N, C-alpha and C positions, 0 to 999 in steps of 0.2 A: 561646615566654612573645606572639610578636603575636598572636595568637589571644585568649590570654587579657585583653591590654591591648583587644581587638577587641571583646569582648564585653563585658565593662567599662564602654566606650562607646557600647557598643550596649541600650535600653533592651529590655526585653520583650517588649513588642506592638513593636519591630521588628523585635524573631528569630522571633516567629512569625508576622512579615508573610511575612519572606525564605523563612519552612519553607511555609508555604501559598504561596507564590508556585512554588517549587519541586515542591509538588508539583502546583500547575498546570501546568504544564510537565511535566509525564510522564502528563500526561493526556491533554492535547495532543498531545506524542504518538503518544499511544496512537492518539486519534483518528484523527491524518493514518494513523497508519497502516491502520488501522482500514476507513479510505475511500478510502486506497489499491487495497487488496483491494479494497472495493466496484466502483471503475473497471474493473480489470481484468475481475471476473463482469460487470459490461454488457458492455466490452466483446467479451467472448467471447458474451457472446449477442447480443447486435447482427451478430455476425460469423455466425452458426448461424440468426438468421433472415434473414438475406441470401439464406445459401447455398441452403434451404429458399426462399425463395420466388419463386426464380430459375432454379433446377431446376423448381419446379412449373408452371412456364409455359414450361419448354421439353419437357419430356416431354408435357401435354397437349393432345395437336393436336384444332387445329377440328372436329365433325361434318361429315360427308358428306348432299346432302342429299339425301332420303327422291326415286327422280319417281315419278310415277305414268302406265301406261301409258295414250297413248287408252281402250284396250278396258276396264279396270279402271275407269280415271273411267269409261266407257259404264253398264259395270253397278252402278258406286254409285244416277249418277244415275237408274235406273228402279226399282231399288233403293223410292227417297225418294218416288217418284213411283206407287208400286204403294201407300207407307204410304198417302199422301195421302186417294188415290184411296176405298181401306180406310177411313178420317175421315169421306172426305165423307159414303157411305155407310149410316154406324153415325147 
């Protein structure tokens, strides 16, 4: 009986607005759930990126610097001087 008395007091437009608010509440709850799921996925991706970025730096070693012997450098210098001499004669 209380429900019937309440329904009589409420106008049709107020009943529609209450139903609309109820639907909006459901939509809001669904959006919040979806938002929380996306935040969890984002956090998971951030952790994976962090693992990859820290792992990549620890695995890579600096390249050893290659040294040229004095004899090797002398051969290169002499070969270049020969090229310059050939170019001068032409």
